[in-house]
N, C-alpha and C positions, 0 to 999 in steps of 0.2 A: 393359279394351280400349283400345289406343292410338288416338289420333285418326287419321282417315283419311290426313292429310297425311304421317304418319310410317310408315304401314303398309308402303310399298314400299322403305323404307330397307334395301337388301340389300347385295350385294357380289358380285364375280365370283370365278371359280375358275380356276386355271391349267389350261392345255391342253398336251398333249405328243403329237406325232405322230412315230413312229419308223419309218423304212424303208418308207413306205407305197407299195404297188404296186396299181394299178387296171387291170384288163384288161377290154376289151369285145370278145369274140371274139379276133381276131388283132391288135387294136389295143391298144397299151399307152398308156393315157390319163395315168397317173401312174407315174413311173419312179423309185422309191427316194427319195421325198421325206421329209425329216425337218425338223421345225420345232417351235417351242414358243411359247407365249403366256402371259405372266405374268398373275396375277390383276388384273383391272381394266384390262388393256391393250386397245387397239384395234389389231388387226392386219388389214391389207388384203392380200388375195390379188389381185395385179395381173398381167395378161397379156393377150395377144390371144386371139381365139377359138381353141379347141382347145389351149390351153396347159395344161389340167388343173385350173384353179382351182375350177370347180363340182364336178368329180369329187371333189376333196379335201373340199369342204364336205359333199357328200352322204355321204361315208364317215364324217366326224365326226358327222353327224346320225344315222347308222345306216340310211339309206335304201339304201345300196349296200354290198355286202360286199367288202372288199379281198382281193386275191389274196395279199398278204403285208403284214406290218407290224403295228404296235400303236398303239392310240389310248388315251390316258388323260385323264380329266377329273377335276379336283380330286384328283389323284394316285391315282385308282382306274381300273383297266383297264376299258374299255367296248367293246373291239373286237367282242365277240360279243353285246353286249346289244342288244335291240330299241330303237327310237327312244323309246318311251314310258318307258323306264327310264334314260334318260340325263340327265334334268333339263335340257333345253335348250329355248330359244325360237327360233323360225324366222320370218323375214320374207322373203317372196318378192316378185318384181317384180309378180306378178299380183294381189297383195293377198289373194286367196282368202277373201274375206269371204262370210258367208252372206247372200244378198240378201233373204231373207224375215225375217231377224232385225233388230231395232233395233241401234243402235250399242252400247247398254248390254248387250244380250243377246249380241252377238258377243264383247265383251270378257269377259263372264262365262263364256263357254263352257268355257275350259280349267279354271276353278275348279269348274264343275258336274261335269265329267268326273272331277275329283279328289274329288268329294263334300265340298267345303269347306262348313262350316256357313254358313247363309244370312246371318247378320249379318256374319261376317267376309268373306264373298264380296262383300256390298254395299260394305263399307268398302274392300276391295281395288280393286273396280271404280271407285269414286268417286276413289280416289287415282290410279289409272292414267289416267283421263280428265282429271283435273286436271293431271297431269304433261304430257300432250300437248295441253292447252288446248282440250279438246273437251267439257267438262262441259255446255255449253249446247246440244250437238247429240245428247245421249244417247238421245233418243227417236226420232230420225230413222232411216230406212232407209239403207243404204249408197248406193243409187241417187240419193238426194237430196243427196249430198255431192260436193264437188269431188275431183279426183284426189289432191291433197295431203292433204285431210282423210281420205280413205279410207286413205291410206298411214299416217297417224298412228293411225287406228283399228287397223290391222294391227300397228303397233308396240306400242300399248297392250295388245292381246291377247297379244302375245309376251312382255311383261314382267310381266303382272299376277300370274302365279304365282311370280315371283321366281326365274327359272331361274339356274343357275350359269353358263351360257354362252348367249350370244345370237348366232345365225348369221343373216347377211343376204346374200341372193343377188341382187345388182344390184337393190336395192329401189327405186331412183329412175329406172330406165331408161325408164319409160313417161311420165315427167313432162317438161314443157317446161323450157327452160334456166333461166328465172328462178325457177320453182317448185323446180326441182332444187337450185339454189344455196341457196335458203331452207331446204330440207329437210336439206341437208348440215350447215348450222349447227345446225339443230334436233336432229338425231340426235347430233351431238357434244355438245351441251348436255345432252341426256338421259343420254348415257353417263357424263359427268362427275358428274352429279347422283346417278345410281344406283351408280356405281362398278362398272359391269358390264364383264365381259369380252366383247369383240365380235370375231368373225371375219367380215370383210366382203369379198365378192367384187365386183370391178369390173374393167372394161377401160378405165376413164377415169382417166388418169394424174393429172389435176388434182384429181379427187375423192379419190384415194388420198393425194395430197400434202397436201390440206387437212385430211382427217379423221383419218388414221392416226397412231398412235405409232410403228409400224414398218410397213414394206412388204415383202412377199415377192413378188419378181418371178419369174414362171414363163414357160417356153417349152418347147413340145413335151413336156410332162409332167415337166420337170426344174426344180428350183429353181436359178435363176441367182444371185440375191443376196437377202439379207434383212437389213434395216438400217433406221435412222431415215430419214425422208424426206430430210433435208438430206444425209445421208451417201450415199444412193442417187443423189441429184442431183449432188452435188459430187465424189463418188468412185466412179463406176460401175466394176464389176470387169471388164467386157468391152464390146465394141462394141454388142452387142444391148441391154444395159441403158442404155448411153450414148445410143443412138438412140431407145429406146422412151420414156425419161423426158425430157420437155422437148424443145425444138427444138435439134437438134445438127447440126453439120457434121462429116462424116467424110471427111478428105482423104487421098489416097494419097501416100505419101512413102517415103523410104529412110533408114536410119540411117547417118550419115556418121562419127560417132565418139561416144565417151563422155567425160564430163567432170564431176567433182564431183557425183555423184548425178543427173546429167541425161543424156538422150539428145540428141545433136545430129542433127536430122532435116532432110533436104533435101526441100522441097516446091516443085513447079513450077519446078525449076531455079534456085531462089532460094538465097541463102546459108543454110546450115543454121540452123534454129531450135532454141533451147535449151528442152527440155521435161523437167521433173522426173519422176523415176521413184522411187517410194517403196520398192519391193521390188526389190532387186538381182537376186533369182532370176528375176524376170519381165522383166528388161531384155532387149530384143531384141538380137541380135548385130549387129555392124557389117556393113553391106551388106544387112541384112534388109529386106524390104518390110513396111511398117507402115501403120497408119491413125492420123492425128492427129485427135483429137476436141476440138472447141471449140464451146461453145454460141453460138447466134446472138446473144444479147444481150451476149456478152462480146467480140464482134468490133468493132474500131474501123475506121472509114473516114475518110480524110482526102484532100482534093483533092491531086492530084499537084503542083499549084503550091506547096503548103505544104512541099515537100521530102520526100525519101524517108524519112529517119530510120530505116532498117532495115526499113521496111514492104515487103510484096510488091506489085509493080505489078499493077493489074487494071483492067478496063473495066466500067462500070455497064451491065448488061443491062436492068434494069427497076427501078422504084421504085413500091411499092404502099403506099397509105395504109390502115392497119388500126386505126381508132378510137384515135387518140392515139399510135399507134406506126407507124413507117414501116419496111417490110420492103424491103431492097435485095438484089438478086441481082447479083453481080459475078463476072466471069470472069477467072481467073488466066491466066498465059501459056501453060500447058499444056492449057487448055480446061476445067479443073475449075471448078465453080461454087460460090461461097461465099455463104451467106445471112447477112445482118446485120440485126438489129433495134435500132432506137434510138427513144427518146422524141421526139415532134415538138417542136421548139423553134422558135418563130416568129422568134426573133432570128437564127437561122442559116439559110443558104441550103440549099435542097434539091438534092441531087445528081440529075442527069438522065441519061437514056440516052446512052451514048457517052462520058460523062465519064471521064477518067483519074483513078484514085484509088490510094491506098496502103492495104493491108490489114494490120492488126496486132492483137495481143492480148497481155495480160500472160501470161508463161510459166506462172505458177501456175494459170491457168485452163484450161490445155491438158492433154490426156492422150495417151499413145501406147500403141497396142495392136498386138501381132503380128497379121499377116493371118490366122493360123491360129486365133486365139481367137474 
C-alpha cells in the first residue's frame, strides 16, 4: 500500500466538445460550440449571465442532454452516458455538503458509493484532507466551518476518487473578496499538484485571467474567442472580447487611409492615428466607420502646456483615486470620453477638473474593429 501522501497522485484527461447545441424550449442556450482541453489544462469558461457557460458545463457533466454535438473525455465518447459513468468530479458554488456528516464522512462519500475497500478509502480521504490542509478539521460538521473551509471540503470530495476531469461552476461566488482571492491561489496550487484537467465556469474576468491556462469567452451561446489569457487580453478578436476583458476604451472613428500594414484612423477630428492591422483580410475599407480599442492603462495624459506632440486635445472631466491608481475621465473635442488609469506618483502633479491635456498611446497597444464586428 502506498503512503497516503502519494495516493492522490493522478492526472487529467483531455476533453473535446464538437458542435454542441443546447436548447431550452425555444431558447438556444448554446449554439454550435466546439472547444477542447488538453490533459492537465485549466480552461475557464468566461462570459456574462446567459452566455451559455453553465449549460456547456452541465452537458459535459451529463446533467443536461444536448440537442446536437458530441462530447469526449479521455478520447472516449460520453455524450449519451449518465453522469456516474463519466468519471468526473464537480464542485458547485453551494458546496452541497451533507450537514449531518463530518468532514471526513463527506469526503469519503464518493468512495463509499464506489465500494472502495475501507483501508484504501481511509488513505484516500486522509490524502485529500491533507491536500486541502483540513486534516485537523476532519471530525467537525460542515456548519462548524467557515465558508472557505467548506469550499475546500467540497474540493477534497471532488478529487478524492481521482476523476479524469474536474468541473467547477462558479465555486467561489459566495465568498468575500479576500477569501475568494486566497481560494483562487489555492485551487491553482491544487490543480498543479494533481495535474488535474479543470473546466471552470466564471463571470469574473480577473479570476479567469489569474487561474486559467486558456480562456473561452462566450456570448449569447456562441464562442467568441479561446486562447491564453495574455492573448485574449492583448489581441482580442472583436469589440465584445476587447470590452469584456479588462478596462477598455472603444472610440468611434473612420478609416482615412492604409499604410504599411496599418490603418490610419481619424478620431475626434484629429489627425489620423496609425493602428497596426495584423490580418489584411480584416482591414476595414477606407471611409469605413470603425471603433478604436485601447486599454485604460495604456492611455497617456500630458498637460497641454507640455506641448501637443501629436496627442489629441482633451479636457479633464474628473479625477478619481482608486487605491494607488488614479482614474481620469477626459473629453475629446467631439464629446467622446476617454478613461485613463495611471499609478499614483507623489512626485508628479495631479490633473484636475477642467485642465487641458493631450491624449496619446503607443500605436502597438491599439486595435481597430469594423463597426459590424
